[in-house]
C-alpha positions as CSV (number, residue, x, y, z in Angstrom):
1,M,158.7,150.4,242.0
2,L,158.3,146.9,242.8
3,T,154.6,147.3,241.9
4,L,155.4,149.3,238.7
5,K,157.7,146.3,238.2
6,L,155.1,143.8,238.0
7,R,152.6,145.9,236.0
8,N,154.9,145.9,233.2
9,N,155.6,142.3,233.7
10,S,151.8,141.7,233.4
11,L,151.8,144.2,230.2
12,F,154.5,142.4,228.7
13,K,152.8,139.0,229.3
14,I,149.3,140.0,227.8
15,L,151.1,141.6,224.5
16,T,152.8,138.6,224.3
17,I,149.4,136.6,224.4
18,L,147.9,138.8,222.0
19,S,150.1,138.7,219.7
20,A,150.6,135.2,219.4
21,I,147.2,135.3,218.9
22,T,146.6,137.9,216.4
23,V,150.1,137.2,214.2
24,P,148.4,133.4,213.0
25,L,145.2,135.3,212.6
26,W,146.6,138.2,209.9
27,H,148.6,135.2,208.1
28,Y,145.2,133.2,207.8
29,Q,143.5,136.9,206.5
30,Q,145.9,136.7,203.9
31,A,145.6,133.3,203.0
32,A,142.1,133.7,202.6
33,N,142.5,136.8,200.4
34,A,145.3,135.2,198.2
35,D,142.5,131.9,197.8
36,N,139.7,135.0,196.5
37,A,141.6,136.9,194.9
38,P,140.2,137.5,191.6
39,S,140.7,134.9,188.3
40,K,139.3,135.2,185.0
41,V,136.8,133.1,183.5
42,T,135.1,132.6,180.0
43,V,131.7,131.6,179.2
44,T,131.4,128.5,177.2
45,V,127.8,128.5,175.9
46,P,125.9,131.4,173.5
47,T,124.1,132.8,176.0
48,L,124.1,132.2,180.0
49,N,121.9,134.2,182.7
50,V,123.7,136.7,184.9
51,R,121.8,136.6,188.5
52,E,121.3,139.0,191.4
53,S,122.0,136.1,194.0
54,A,123.6,132.5,194.1
55,D,120.0,130.9,193.0
56,I,118.3,130.1,190.0
57,S,115.5,131.6,191.4
58,S,116.4,134.6,191.5
59,K,116.0,137.9,189.5
60,I,118.2,137.9,186.0
61,I,120.1,140.9,185.6
62,S,122.2,140.3,182.5
63,R,123.3,138.0,180.0
64,V,126.8,137.1,178.9
65,H,127.9,135.7,175.8
66,Q,130.1,132.6,174.9
67,G,133.6,133.5,174.8
68,D,133.3,136.3,177.2
69,T,136.0,136.9,180.0
70,F,135.3,138.2,183.4
71,N,137.2,138.6,186.8
72,S,135.5,135.9,189.4
73,I,135.1,137.4,192.8
74,Q,134.1,134.4,194.6
75,K,132.4,131.3,194.5
76,K,129.4,129.8,196.0
77,N,128.0,126.2,196.0
78,N,128.4,125.7,192.4
79,W,128.0,129.5,191.2
80,N,130.6,132.4,190.3
81,Q,130.5,135.9,191.3
82,I,131.5,137.9,187.9
83,K,132.2,141.7,188.0
84,L,130.8,142.8,184.3
85,E,131.8,146.2,182.5
86,N,129.6,148.5,184.4
87,N,131.1,147.3,187.6
88,Q,128.0,145.4,188.5
89,T,128.2,141.9,190.1
90,G,126.0,139.3,189.8
91,W,126.2,135.3,189.8
92,I,126.6,133.1,187.0
93,Y,126.5,129.1,186.5
94,D,129.7,127.3,187.5
95,A,128.7,124.7,184.6
96,Y,129.2,127.3,181.8
97,I,132.6,128.3,182.3
98,T,135.7,127.6,182.0
99,P,139.2,129.5,183.8
100,A,140.8,132.0,181.3
101,E,143.9,131.0,181.9
102,K,146.0,129.4,178.7
103,M,146.7,125.4,179.1
104,A,149.0,124.1,176.5
105,G,148.9,121.0,174.5
106,T,149.7,118.5,171.9
107,I,147.9,117.0,168.8
108,D,148.0,113.3,169.5
109,T,146.5,112.1,166.2
110,F,148.0,111.4,162.8
111,S,145.4,114.4,161.4
112,L,143.2,116.4,163.4
113,N,140.6,118.5,161.5
114,V,140.3,122.2,162.7
115,R,136.5,123.0,162.7
116,E,134.6,126.3,162.8
117,Q,132.1,125.8,165.4
118,P,132.1,123.0,168.4
119,S,130.6,120.1,166.0
120,A,131.5,117.1,163.7
121,T,129.0,119.0,161.5
122,S,130.5,122.3,161.6
123,R,132.8,123.9,158.5
124,V,136.6,122.3,158.5
125,T,138.7,125.4,158.1
126,G,142.0,123.5,158.6
127,Y,143.7,120.6,159.6
128,L,146.4,119.9,162.4
129,K,149.1,117.3,162.3
130,R,150.6,114.9,165.0
131,G,153.0,116.8,167.2
132,T,151.9,120.1,166.7
133,K,151.9,122.9,169.7
134,I,148.9,124.7,170.7
135,T,147.1,126.7,173.1
136,I,143.9,125.5,174.6
137,Q,141.9,128.7,175.0
138,S,138.5,127.4,176.1
139,E,136.6,124.2,176.6
140,Q,133.0,123.1,175.5
141,A,131.4,119.4,175.8
142,G,134.1,117.6,174.5
143,W,135.8,119.9,172.0
144,A,138.7,122.8,172.9
145,K,139.1,126.5,171.0
146,I,142.8,126.4,170.2
147,V,145.3,128.2,168.2
148,S,148.1,126.7,166.9
149,S,152.2,128.0,167.3
150,S,151.5,128.6,163.3
151,G,148.6,130.7,163.6
152,V,145.8,128.1,162.8
153,S,142.9,128.7,165.2
154,G,139.3,126.8,165.5
155,W,137.7,124.1,167.4
156,V,138.9,120.8,167.7
157,N,137.8,117.6,169.2
158,E,139.8,117.1,172.6
159,K,140.0,113.3,172.9
160,Y,142.6,113.6,170.3
161,I,144.9,116.3,172.5
162,A,147.4,115.5,174.9
163,K,147.2,118.4,177.6
164,D,150.2,119.8,179.0
165,T,149.5,118.3,182.9
166,S,151.7,121.1,184.5
167,S,149.3,123.8,183.5
168,S,146.6,124.8,186.0
169,H,143.1,123.8,184.7
170,R,140.2,122.4,185.4
171,T,137.7,119.7,184.0
172,Q,134.3,122.0,182.8
173,P,131.7,119.9,184.9
174,A,129.0,118.3,183.3
175,A,125.7,120.4,182.5
176,P,123.0,119.4,184.4
177,A,120.1,117.9,183.2
178,A,117.0,119.5,182.2
179,K,114.3,119.4,184.5
180,K,110.3,119.2,183.5
181,K,107.4,120.2,185.2
182,S,110.0,122.7,187.6
183,S,110.4,126.6,188.3
184,N,114.1,126.0,187.1
185,S,113.1,124.1,183.7
186,I,113.4,127.1,181.4
187,E,116.9,127.9,182.3
188,L,118.4,124.4,182.7
189,K,116.9,123.6,179.2
190,V,118.3,126.8,177.8
191,A,121.4,126.1,179.2
192,K,121.7,122.3,177.7
193,A,120.8,123.3,174.3
194,A,123.7,126.1,174.5
195,D,125.7,123.9,175.8
196,A,125.3,121.6,172.0
197,P,125.4,124.4,169.4
198,T,122.7,123.6,166.7
199,T,124.7,123.2,163.3
200,T,123.1,122.2,159.7
201,P,123.8,118.8,159.4
202,S,126.2,118.8,156.2
203,T,128.4,116.1,154.0
204,K,130.1,118.8,152.4
205,T,133.0,120.6,154.4
206,G,133.9,124.4,153.8
207,P,137.3,125.5,151.6
208,M,140.2,125.8,153.3
209,P,143.1,128.3,152.6
210,N,145.1,126.7,149.9
211,S,148.2,126.6,152.1
212,Q,146.2,124.7,154.7
213,K,144.9,121.5,151.6
214,P,146.9,118.7,152.6
215,L,146.4,116.9,149.6
216,T,147.0,119.5,146.8
217,G,148.6,118.4,143.6
218,K,147.5,114.6,143.9
219,T,144.8,112.8,141.8
220,I,142.6,110.3,143.3
221,V,140.3,108.0,141.1
222,L,137.5,106.8,142.3
223,D,135.9,104.0,141.5
224,P,132.0,102.8,142.0
225,G,132.0,99.6,141.5
226,H,129.6,97.7,138.7
227,G,126.6,99.9,137.5
228,G,124.5,99.8,134.9
229,K,123.4,95.9,133.6
230,D,125.8,95.0,136.8
231,K,124.0,95.7,139.8
232,G,126.3,94.0,142.1
233,T,125.1,91.8,144.7
234,T,121.8,93.1,146.6
235,G,121.3,93.8,150.7
236,L,119.1,93.1,153.2
237,A,117.5,95.6,152.4
238,S,116.7,95.5,149.0
239,T,119.8,98.1,147.8
240,P,121.8,97.1,144.8
241,E,125.7,97.4,145.7
242,K,125.9,99.6,142.4
243,S,124.0,102.1,143.7
244,L,125.7,102.1,147.7
245,N,129.4,102.2,145.6
246,L,128.0,105.6,144.1
247,T,126.3,107.3,146.6
248,T,129.6,106.3,148.7
249,V,132.0,107.6,146.5
250,E,129.7,111.1,145.6
251,V,130.7,111.7,149.4
252,V,134.3,110.6,149.3
253,K,134.7,112.9,146.4
254,Q,133.9,115.9,148.0
255,K,135.6,115.3,151.4
256,L,138.9,114.6,148.9
257,E,138.3,117.7,147.1
258,N,137.8,119.8,150.7
259,V,141.3,119.2,150.8
260,G,142.7,119.8,147.6
261,A,142.7,116.4,145.6
262,H,141.9,116.4,141.9
263,V,139.3,113.7,141.5
264,I,138.2,111.7,138.9
265,L,135.4,109.4,138.9
266,T,135.4,106.0,136.3
267,R,131.6,107.0,136.5
268,S,128.9,109.3,137.9
269,S,125.7,108.0,137.2
270,D,124.0,104.3,136.7
271,T,126.0,103.6,133.8
272,F,128.0,100.0,132.9
273,I,131.9,101.1,132.9
274,P,133.8,97.6,131.2
275,L,136.5,96.5,134.2
276,E,139.8,97.8,131.5
277,Q,138.6,100.8,130.9
278,R,138.7,102.0,134.8
279,S,142.1,100.8,135.0
280,R,142.7,102.5,131.7
281,I,141.2,106.1,133.3
282,S,143.8,105.6,136.4
283,N,146.8,105.1,133.9
284,Q,145.6,107.8,131.6
285,N,146.0,110.3,134.4
286,K,148.8,109.0,135.8
287,A,146.6,108.9,139.6
288,D,148.5,109.1,142.7
289,A,146.0,106.5,144.3
290,F,143.2,104.7,142.3
291,I,140.3,103.0,144.8
292,S,137.5,101.3,143.6
293,F,134.3,100.7,146.3
294,H,132.4,97.7,147.1
295,Y,130.2,96.1,149.4
296,N,130.3,92.5,150.4
297,W,128.3,89.3,150.6
298,S,128.7,86.1,151.8
299,N,126.8,82.6,153.0
300,N,127.3,82.6,156.0
301,S,125.2,86.1,157.8
302,T,127.1,86.4,160.4
303,V,130.4,87.6,158.5
304,S,131.0,91.1,158.9
305,G,134.3,93.8,158.5
306,V,135.9,95.7,156.5
307,T,138.6,94.6,153.8
308,D,140.8,96.0,151.3
309,F,142.9,94.2,148.5
310,Y,146.2,95.0,146.4
311,Y,147.7,93.7,143.2
312,Q,151.4,95.1,143.0
313,K,153.3,94.5,146.2
314,S,153.9,98.2,146.1
315,S,150.2,99.0,146.6
316,S,150.1,97.1,149.8
317,T,151.1,100.5,152.0
318,L,148.3,102.2,150.4
319,A,145.7,99.5,151.2
320,A,146.9,99.1,154.6
321,S,146.4,102.8,155.4
322,I,143.0,102.9,153.7
323,L,141.7,100.2,155.6
324,N,143.3,100.6,158.6
325,H,141.7,104.3,159.2
326,V,138.3,103.5,157.4
327,A,137.9,100.5,159.9
328,A,139.0,103.4,162.7
329,E,136.2,105.5,161.7
330,T,133.4,103.2,161.0
331,K,133.9,100.8,163.9
332,L,133.2,98.1,161.9
333,T,136.0,95.1,162.3
334,N,138.8,95.3,160.6
335,L,139.3,92.2,158.7
336,G,143.0,92.9,156.9
337,T,144.8,93.5,153.8
338,R,145.4,91.1,151.0
339,F,146.8,90.2,147.9
340,N,144.1,89.5,144.8
341,N,144.5,88.8,141.4
342,L,141.5,91.5,140.4
343,D,141.2,93.0,136.7
344,V,140.9,96.2,138.2
345,L,144.0,96.0,139.8
346,R,146.2,94.0,137.9
347,N,146.0,96.2,134.6
348,N,146.6,99.0,136.6
349,K,149.7,100.6,137.0
350,Q,149.4,103.1,139.3
351,P,149.0,102.7,143.0
352,S,145.6,100.8,143.5
353,T,142.8,99.4,146.0
354,L,139.8,97.5,146.0
355,I,137.8,98.2,149.8
356,E,135.1,96.4,150.4
357,L,133.0,98.9,152.9
358,G,130.7,95.9,155.0
359,F,128.8,92.8,154.3
360,L,125.2,93.2,152.8
361,S,124.7,89.7,153.7
362,N,124.7,90.4,157.7
363,Q,122.2,92.2,159.3
364,Q,124.0,95.0,161.6
365,D,126.7,95.7,158.7
366,D,123.5,96.1,156.3
367,T,121.5,98.5,158.3
368,I,124.6,100.8,159.2
369,V,126.1,100.6,155.9
370,E,123.0,102.2,154.7
371,T,122.9,105.4,156.3
372,S,124.5,108.9,155.9
373,N,126.7,108.8,158.7
374,Y,128.5,105.9,157.7
375,R,129.4,107.2,154.5
376,N,130.7,110.4,156.3
377,N,132.8,108.0,158.3
378,V,134.2,105.9,155.4
379,A,134.7,109.6,153.7
380,E,137.2,110.5,156.4
381,G,138.9,107.2,157.0
382,I,139.7,107.5,153.1
383,Y,140.7,110.6,153.7
384,L,143.0,110.1,156.4
385,G,144.7,106.5,155.0
386,L,145.6,108.8,151.7
387,L,147.3,111.5,154.1
388,E,149.2,109.0,156.0
389,Y,150.0,106.9,152.9
390,F,151.5,110.5,151.0
391,Q,153.1,111.2,154.0
392,S,155.5,107.7,154.3
393,K,156.4,108.0,150.9
């Protein structure tokens, strides 16, 4: 009996020790399994190679495309193993995917363009106001694919989104740089090119649905200063101010028409228009806003920046809104809004302002203002300024 009891005690001790070892191991395995549980990832580039193993030199077994979502089985270094539709598994590079879990956010700027593709030159399909709640579906190179609570969907610039930090989300890593003279160079170049989709640059934005056109019903008179025998000042690059004024207005006109405005030009060619006639066009058409476009000159070549003027005190809000947004978009110094007894403003009964879009006497300003990119930025600033002005009334 004593021998059996001792054996039973020994067996009990052994079982106790084994239990102490195996139970934590079981919990550890459960935790490991939980960490490696399949999660969904979405491809963020147009075309991405799927490889046989987690190595850039391994065999390509398939290709997946932007917006495709897959179960991620496991991670290894900078690679994710995914399960394809045919139940085959393969590896894709981590830099070109994002978690498929959706993330909440809020528009954090006065008005944000929604674009068809993740590019500043892509067609505008709508806009969202500050405070609009959105769901972020995927991210790519500084852009977020979103859908708003009202159903507006497309791509927006990420820097104007306040993300819900309580959401579980990973920031997409930067894409590796392309390397020349390497066996990896073709794959990396393809991935890098895909990360910045090619679009045809255009100053024209496509039509929006009528319900999304924020300036519908507004009449805007745009006045390209000078013209004909009156060339205005001349830039350091010998471009006459009258030409810059008209070219700028043409871009602004297209922008405003695309967001629903009825736009009238005081001149559409190189012709001389008396100042009183410019004001009359505004008054006769009962313009909701009149903007006269000019470029500045100073004997002090170090002076630079943008400024604008008003005559009626009631027009000061219009002038300030437009100047602030134009300065923000163009990155030129904001020299402020001021009163000025100018004919084109004094004889104008409608809300009106005259804007000076940089100094042609300053080397830096003159170089910048002659570019199409600058005119596009001016157009965006004018649009945002008008939007702010009308919504404040």
